[in-house]
C-alpha angles and dihedrals in degrees: 000000000000125000094255092058092043092053092047090048089053088051091054089049096065099277117132117236096268093045089049093054094044092046091053086062100036096106092051090048094049090243127138115230092253093056091045090052092048090052092058100036096102097050103066121126092009108327110315091001090284097119092250128128111357112261091224089059092045092049091051092052088052090052091049090055092047090050090052094047091239096304116138111286099179099136096042090045090054092048090048091050094046094047093049089050090052095047101040099033093236142022097222116088093221092053093044089052093044096236095163100025101040089228117113113214098189138000120241090247090054091046090053093045094045090050091052093044090052090049088052092048089051093058 
């Protein structure tokens, strides 16, 4: 099973979007699932359930930092952000979900899958 499918499976198992992305990379990062889940706990439903930055994007940025052992990731982080914006139509959860417009741009499953696909492309 590929990382995208693993992440979406975690999303369907009660993990928020950030947790699902981080959990898909837990083994590579040397994290147990409990720690991966804890790292993403505050990013559900748009960072603190406030409809802010998408949790899948936040989770992907966390993974990027883990993959680079905490070294600066500015360029890669910008490419991740830009790619996510292009694929999902926004980076803010409320905008992605169409809270004010009534028009959803991207499902949570697709946000999670897009975030993981972008991480894979950055390798």
